[in-house]
Residue frames relative to the residue before (quaternion, step in Angstrom):
aa qw qx qy qz dx dy dz
M 1.0000 0.0000 0.0000 0.0000 0.00 0.00 0.00
L 0.6895 0.4364 -0.2800 0.5058 3.61 0.87 -0.90
K 0.6049 0.5716 -0.3549 0.4258 3.55 1.02 -0.76
E 0.6539 0.5041 -0.2948 0.4810 3.55 0.94 -0.89
R 0.6639 0.4951 -0.3111 0.4662 3.64 0.87 -0.89
L 0.7642 0.3939 -0.2016 0.4694 3.67 0.98 -0.73
K 0.3954 0.7800 -0.4477 0.1865 3.58 1.30 -0.07
N 0.6983 0.4494 -0.2903 0.4755 3.66 1.10 -0.43
Y 0.6511 0.4822 -0.3110 0.4968 3.58 1.25 0.21
Q 0.3152 -0.6870 0.6090 0.2405 3.47 -1.34 0.41
I 0.1996 -0.7932 0.5644 0.1119 3.55 -0.51 1.14
I 0.1524 -0.7798 0.6065 0.0284 3.57 -0.72 1.18
L 0.1280 -0.7640 0.6307 0.0469 3.53 -0.75 1.14
A 0.1597 -0.7996 0.5762 0.0558 3.57 -0.49 1.24
S 0.5431 0.5769 -0.4413 0.4214 3.54 0.45 1.27
K 0.3043 -0.7492 0.5597 0.1814 3.49 -1.04 0.89
S 0.4024 0.7320 -0.4485 0.3180 3.57 1.34 0.07
P 0.3847 -0.7235 0.5163 0.2491 3.62 -0.59 1.03
R 0.6182 0.5534 -0.3577 0.4286 3.59 1.06 -0.65
R 0.6665 0.4992 -0.3058 0.4616 3.59 0.94 -0.91
Q 0.6427 0.5348 -0.3132 0.4504 3.52 1.01 -0.85
Q 0.6546 0.5046 -0.3066 0.4721 3.56 1.09 -0.79
F 0.6050 0.5540 -0.3524 0.4504 3.55 1.07 -0.64
F 0.6405 0.5153 -0.3212 0.4702 3.57 1.01 -0.85
K 0.6376 0.5202 -0.3165 0.4719 3.60 1.01 -0.79
D 0.6889 0.4884 -0.2630 0.4666 3.55 0.94 -1.00
L 0.6393 0.4890 -0.3096 0.5062 3.62 1.18 -0.52
D 0.3737 -0.7368 0.4653 0.3178 3.63 1.34 -0.14
I 0.3813 0.6853 -0.5144 0.3468 3.59 0.90 0.96
D 0.3338 -0.6993 0.5945 0.2149 3.58 -0.89 0.94
F 0.1390 0.8056 -0.5619 0.1263 3.61 -0.70 0.97
V 0.2627 -0.6962 0.6366 0.2026 3.52 -1.39 0.24
V 0.3146 -0.7136 0.5859 0.2203 3.58 -1.13 0.57
K 0.0459 0.7474 -0.6595 0.0663 3.51 -0.96 1.09
L 0.1353 -0.8201 0.5543 0.0444 3.56 -0.89 0.91
Q 0.0497 -0.7418 0.6679 0.0341 3.53 -1.13 0.69
E 0.4314 -0.6922 0.5182 0.2574 3.58 -0.96 0.92
V 0.0015 -0.7862 0.6161 -0.0470 3.56 -0.95 0.92
E 0.4216 -0.6578 0.5655 0.2642 3.60 -0.98 0.81
E 0.1855 -0.8306 0.5100 0.1245 3.61 -0.31 1.09
N 0.2483 0.7539 -0.5562 0.2465 3.48 0.44 1.32
Y 0.0526 -0.7985 0.5992 0.0261 3.58 -1.07 0.64
P 0.6287 -0.5510 0.3834 0.3926 3.59 -1.18 0.47
D 0.5694 -0.6595 0.3845 0.3050 3.55 -0.92 1.00
E 0.6514 0.5404 -0.3305 0.4177 3.65 1.08 -0.54
L 0.5384 0.6169 -0.4288 0.3818 3.63 1.21 -0.14
K 0.1350 -0.7864 0.6013 0.0417 3.50 -1.19 0.78
G 0.8781 0.1097 -0.0400 0.4640 3.49 -1.22 0.62
K 0.8498 -0.1051 0.0609 0.5130 3.58 -0.82 -0.94
E 0.4871 0.6366 -0.4391 0.4059 3.61 1.25 -0.19
I 0.6327 0.5435 -0.3030 0.4610 3.54 1.14 -0.78
T 0.7198 0.4332 -0.2627 0.4746 3.57 0.77 -0.99
D 0.5947 0.5476 -0.3620 0.4642 3.60 1.11 -0.64
Y 0.6647 0.5161 -0.2909 0.4551 3.51 0.92 -1.01
L 0.7098 0.4679 -0.2795 0.4463 3.60 0.81 -0.98
A 0.6234 0.5213 -0.3494 0.4665 3.60 1.01 -0.77
A 0.6585 0.4940 -0.3020 0.4807 3.64 0.94 -0.85
L 0.6233 0.5457 -0.3283 0.4538 3.61 1.02 -0.86
K 0.6563 0.5029 -0.3261 0.4583 3.58 0.88 -0.88
A 0.6327 0.5469 -0.3355 0.4336 3.59 1.00 -0.71
T 0.6335 0.5547 -0.3394 0.4192 3.61 1.06 -0.79
A 0.5803 0.6034 -0.3825 0.3910 3.62 1.13 -0.38
F 0.6623 0.4768 -0.2958 0.4965 3.54 1.24 -0.42
K 0.1326 -0.8576 0.4959 0.0316 3.55 -0.13 1.32
N 0.7737 0.3891 -0.1689 0.4705 3.61 1.07 -0.67
L 0.1406 0.7981 -0.5729 0.1226 3.59 0.77 0.89
K 0.3205 -0.7280 0.5708 0.2037 3.55 -1.09 0.71
E 0.7310 -0.4679 0.2815 0.4093 3.55 -1.28 0.33
N 0.7617 0.3612 -0.2057 0.4970 3.58 0.99 -0.71
D 0.4776 0.6778 -0.4300 0.3573 3.63 1.23 0.22
I 0.0506 -0.7339 0.6745 0.0617 3.56 -1.17 0.70
L 0.1752 -0.8042 0.5669 0.0351 3.54 -0.55 1.27
I 0.1115 -0.7694 0.6273 0.0465 3.52 -0.94 0.96
T 0.0501 0.7520 -0.6553 0.0510 3.56 -0.81 1.09
S 0.0050 -0.8104 0.5857 -0.0110 3.64 -1.10 0.58
D 0.1083 -0.7649 0.6314 0.0669 3.46 -1.39 0.26
T 0.1091 -0.7901 0.6018 0.0424 3.56 -1.09 0.80
I 0.0229 -0.7723 0.6346 0.0154 3.53 -1.08 0.81
V 0.3251 -0.6382 0.6367 0.2856 3.47 -1.37 0.19
W 0.1636 -0.7976 0.5782 0.0527 3.57 -0.79 1.11
F 0.1179 0.8155 -0.5368 0.1815 3.53 -0.37 1.27
E 0.8389 -0.0775 0.0073 0.5386 3.60 -0.74 1.10
N 0.6993 -0.5289 0.2485 0.4117 3.42 0.77 1.26
K 0.6401 0.4743 -0.3293 0.5069 3.56 1.10 0.74
A 0.3673 -0.7059 0.5543 0.2440 3.62 -1.09 0.66
L 0.1454 -0.7347 0.6558 0.0949 3.53 -1.00 0.93
G 0.1899 -0.7785 0.5942 0.0696 3.50 -0.68 1.19
K 0.7448 -0.3305 0.2824 0.5063 3.56 -1.12 -0.73
P 0.4479 -0.7053 0.4732 0.2794 3.62 -0.87 0.85
K 0.4331 -0.7162 0.4797 0.2633 3.61 -0.97 0.78
N 0.8068 0.0291 0.0237 0.5897 3.65 1.16 -0.48
A 0.7205 -0.4609 0.2975 0.4242 3.56 -1.30 0.14
L 0.6238 0.5332 -0.3643 0.4403 3.61 1.03 -0.64
E 0.6507 0.5080 -0.3059 0.4743 3.55 0.97 -0.91
A 0.6269 0.5392 -0.3282 0.4568 3.58 0.99 -0.81
F 0.6373 0.5336 -0.3022 0.4667 3.53 0.95 -1.01
T 0.6693 0.5158 -0.2932 0.4472 3.57 0.82 -1.11
M 0.6476 0.5157 -0.3188 0.4615 3.61 0.96 -0.85
L 0.7193 0.4563 -0.2694 0.4492 3.54 0.70 -1.08
K 0.5955 0.5473 -0.3462 0.4754 3.61 1.08 -0.68
S 0.6802 0.4869 -0.3072 0.4537 3.59 0.90 -0.84
L 0.6854 0.4778 -0.2764 0.4749 3.61 1.09 -0.72
S 0.4933 0.6925 -0.4061 0.3349 3.58 1.25 -0.40
G 0.8427 0.1520 -0.1143 0.5037 3.57 -0.87 0.99
K 0.7047 0.4437 -0.2385 0.4997 3.61 1.24 -0.01
T 0.4581 -0.6417 0.5590 0.2568 3.50 -1.52 0.15
H 0.0163 0.7739 -0.6329 0.0162 3.52 -1.04 0.86
E 0.4006 -0.6750 0.5497 0.2860 3.55 -1.40 -0.01
V 0.1733 -0.7183 0.6570 0.1495 3.49 -1.26 0.62
I 0.0769 -0.8072 0.5846 -0.0273 3.47 -0.73 1.20
T 0.0372 -0.7781 0.6269 -0.0121 3.48 -0.98 1.07
S 0.0565 -0.7630 0.6410 0.0617 3.55 -0.98 0.80
I 0.1960 -0.7499 0.6276 0.0733 3.49 -1.32 0.78
A 0.1522 -0.7427 0.6437 0.1040 3.55 -1.01 0.87
I 0.1208 -0.7604 0.6374 0.0322 3.52 -0.80 1.11
S 0.0216 -0.8408 0.5330 -0.0921 3.54 -0.38 1.34
S 0.0830 -0.7287 0.6765 0.0670 3.48 -1.20 0.78
L 0.7818 -0.3219 0.2414 0.4763 3.54 -1.35 -0.14
N 0.8274 0.2850 -0.0873 0.4760 3.58 0.92 -0.99
S 0.8195 0.1816 -0.0748 0.5385 3.57 1.11 -0.22
T 0.1291 -0.7464 0.6435 0.1101 3.59 -1.34 0.38
K 0.1139 -0.7612 0.6369 0.0457 3.53 -0.99 0.95
I 0.1620 -0.7906 0.5862 0.0714 3.60 -0.91 0.95
I 0.0425 -0.7694 0.6374 0.0003 3.48 -0.94 0.96
N 0.0382 -0.8193 0.5703 0.0452 3.61 -1.11 0.46
D 0.1425 -0.7772 0.6056 0.0946 3.58 -1.20 0.32
V 0.1510 -0.7740 0.6109 0.0701 3.56 -1.12 0.71
T 0.0705 -0.7826 0.6184 -0.0108 3.53 -0.92 1.05
T 0.2949 -0.7539 0.5654 0.1583 3.56 -0.89 0.93
V 0.0737 -0.8148 0.5747 -0.0183 3.58 -0.77 1.09
T 0.1211 -0.7875 0.6016 0.0575 3.66 -0.92 0.88
F 0.2397 -0.7561 0.6007 0.1001 3.47 -0.90 1.10
K 0.4484 -0.6025 0.5729 0.3281 3.61 -1.24 0.49
E 0.6082 -0.4748 0.4347 0.4644 3.59 -1.27 -0.10
L 0.2163 -0.7974 0.5566 0.0866 3.53 -0.59 1.22
L 0.4049 -0.6890 0.5439 0.2561 3.56 -0.97 0.90
D 0.5980 -0.5600 0.4201 0.3902 3.62 -1.11 0.61
D 0.6366 0.5444 -0.3313 0.4344 3.58 0.95 -0.80
E 0.6340 0.5254 -0.3139 0.4727 3.57 1.08 -0.82
I 0.6529 0.5066 -0.3173 0.4651 3.56 0.95 -0.85
H 0.6632 0.5054 -0.3018 0.4622 3.58 0.88 -0.95
Y 0.6338 0.5302 -0.3339 0.4535 3.59 0.98 -0.86
Y 0.6598 0.5175 -0.2965 0.4572 3.55 0.87 -0.97
I 0.6974 0.4716 -0.2928 0.4534 3.56 0.71 -1.00
N 0.6628 0.5117 -0.2918 0.4622 3.65 0.95 -0.89
N 0.7766 0.3710 -0.1922 0.4715 3.61 0.85 -0.87
Y 0.7994 0.3085 -0.1505 0.4931 3.64 1.05 -0.57
K 0.2354 -0.8373 0.4808 0.1110 3.59 1.32 0.00
P 0.0880 0.8679 -0.4848 0.0631 3.58 0.62 1.11
F 0.2375 0.8266 -0.4818 0.1679 3.58 0.97 0.83
D 0.6803 0.4524 -0.3015 0.4915 3.58 1.27 -0.12
K 0.6286 0.5376 -0.2998 0.4754 3.57 1.35 0.32
A 0.4963 -0.6553 0.4920 0.2869 3.48 -0.96 0.93
G 0.8152 0.1995 -0.1681 0.5170 3.55 -0.87 0.92
A 0.4685 -0.7290 0.3877 0.3143 3.57 1.35 0.21
Y 0.7375 0.3331 -0.2921 0.5098 3.62 0.93 0.71
G 0.2402 -0.7121 0.6384 0.1664 3.44 -1.40 0.47
I 0.4648 -0.7093 0.4611 0.2613 3.58 -0.65 1.17
Q 0.6722 0.5131 -0.2739 0.4582 3.61 1.18 -0.68
E 0.6402 0.5205 -0.3170 0.4676 3.58 1.28 -0.08
W 0.8169 -0.2894 0.2024 0.4561 3.58 -1.43 0.03
I 0.6899 0.5003 -0.2947 0.4323 3.60 0.67 -1.08
G 0.6348 0.5115 -0.3304 0.4757 3.60 1.14 -0.64
F 0.6395 0.5325 -0.3365 0.4407 3.57 0.99 -0.86
I 0.7991 0.3283 -0.1705 0.4739 3.61 0.82 -0.97
G 0.7770 0.4514 -0.1879 0.3964 3.59 1.13 -0.53
I 0.6938 0.5016 -0.2736 0.4383 3.48 1.14 -0.65
E 0.2674 -0.7983 0.5254 0.1230 3.59 -0.54 1.19
K 0.8023 -0.1400 0.0784 0.5749 3.64 0.96 -0.69
I 0.1008 -0.7483 0.6471 0.1052 3.45 -1.32 0.42
K 0.1872 -0.7415 0.6365 0.1000 3.58 -1.21 0.68
G 0.7249 0.3434 -0.2779 0.5286 3.57 -0.43 1.21
S 0.7769 -0.3732 0.2696 0.4296 3.53 -1.37 -0.32
Y 0.3950 -0.6780 0.5701 0.2433 3.62 -0.82 1.02
F 0.6636 0.5248 -0.3286 0.4198 3.67 0.83 -0.87
N 0.5915 0.5605 -0.3607 0.4537 3.55 1.14 -0.63
V 0.6508 0.5042 -0.3250 0.4654 3.61 1.02 -0.72
V 0.6240 0.5212 -0.3297 0.4800 3.57 1.12 -0.70
G 0.6949 -0.4997 0.2631 0.4453 3.64 1.17 -0.45
L 0.8152 0.1471 -0.1067 0.5500 3.59 1.14 0.05
P 0.2979 -0.7516 0.5523 0.2034 3.62 -0.63 1.01
T 0.2587 -0.8434 0.4585 0.1074 3.54 0.31 1.39
H 0.6357 0.5416 -0.3251 0.4437 3.59 0.99 -0.84
K 0.6816 0.4742 -0.2766 0.4839 3.62 1.01 -0.81
L 0.6268 0.5362 -0.3254 0.4623 3.54 1.05 -0.83
Y 0.6357 0.5269 -0.3208 0.4641 3.61 0.91 -0.95
K 0.6945 0.4905 -0.2833 0.4437 3.55 0.73 -1.05
A 0.6763 0.4964 -0.2966 0.4564 3.56 0.98 -0.90
L 0.6527 0.4896 -0.3259 0.4776 3.65 0.99 -0.77
L 0.6000 0.5526 -0.3789 0.4370 3.63 0.99 -0.58
K 0.7132 0.4569 -0.2329 0.4778 3.56 1.06 -0.86
F 0.5817 0.6679 -0.3729 0.2765 3.54 1.09 -0.86
């Protein structure tokens, strides 16, 4: 249905995330991947979804030459915990520190998507609440050593081992935690 609606457009996914690319395939959307490097800095006063909204829009501004039939999709995901954004860990120590802090507690995963054309940008976002059990240090080390979660906000992938053994409950979209609120993207593209 969406494929038919979008047949006259080129959908550009500006993400190297294999998970986001797979979601587009699974949604049966024809797309091309194009990447532009962007310094992912944001003003300190931004909180929660203001951060992801800002970064998704910022990533869209890097694409200067959109054509009339292009639809550009940019997005950003953070883990929001104790009034702080947890992005991607730089190393194993930072990953351990993040996971240790999330252990036994509840946090939010926030994803924003910017859908841009030549003349407009629409931003949508989604928030999912995730609760971890108390994680043992050995479990955290095992996960980091075997899954290397350095490309994931908050240092974990819900779809990986740590999610299987560590997540007690989620409230909201599972797919949002993986990296894209597919239900909201689908609805927004139908309207776009």
